[in-house]
N, C-alpha and C positions, 0 to 999 in steps of 0.2 A: 482449519480455519475457514474453509469454504462452507462448513455446515452440512457436509454430506458424509456418508459412510466411506471408509477407506476403499472398499471394493468398487465404489462408484467411479473413482478416479480411473481405474483401469478397465472397468466393465462398461461404463456408460459415459464416455467422453462428451456426448451430446447433452448431458444433463444440464438443464437451463440454470440451475442454481450454481453449479460448478462453473459453467461458462461465464456467468455474470461475475463471479469472484475473480476469475482469471482476467477478464477484460478490465475490471476495476483495478486489480493489482498492477496490470501492465500500464494503465494510465498513470497511476501514482509513481511507479518506478521510472517511467519516462519523464515525469515532472521532476523527480529527484535527480535524474541525470542531467537536467538543465542546470541544477544547482551544483552538483558534484558529477562531472563527466565520467569519472572512473566507475565503470559498471560494478566492479566488486564492492566498492565503497557504497554505492547507491543501494545495492542489494543487501549489504550488511545493515545499513541504516534502516531499510524497510522492515527487515525481520527482527532486529535486535535493539535499536535505539529507542529508549523511552522518551516521549515528547512531553515535557513538563506542562505545556499549554493544553494538553489533552489527558490530564490526570495520569501522566507517566505511562500511557499506553503506547505500544509501537504502532507504526503505520499499518502493519499487517493486521493487527487487532482492530484498528479503526476501519480498515477496508471491510473486514468481516462484519462490522456493525453498520455498514452503509455510509460512512462518513467521508466518502471519496472527495467530494467538492471542498469540504473543510480542510482536508489534508493538502489538496492542491493549492488552495488559497494560502495556507500556511507556508508552503514551499515557495510560492511566488513572492510572498512578503519577505521571507528570509533571504531569498535570492536577490532581492533588490536592496538588501542591507538592513532590514528591520530585524528585531530579535524575536519576532513571533507574532 
């Protein structure tokens, strides 16, 4: 999902594209944990839950497309009681 070769993950942890994906994923997972404090549920949601408002893509897919701020805004709105 980070858009790098598998070998990059173990061979080049300093790869800027990989690091950006990891930072962005962490931001979204942290925001998800504000809504759902259980880490395992937040991680499951990040990787597996299709979000209807984003054409049924998962948060992980959206992070790989650079939609971090949109996902965080979505989480903030659902956390305050909105449906999306």
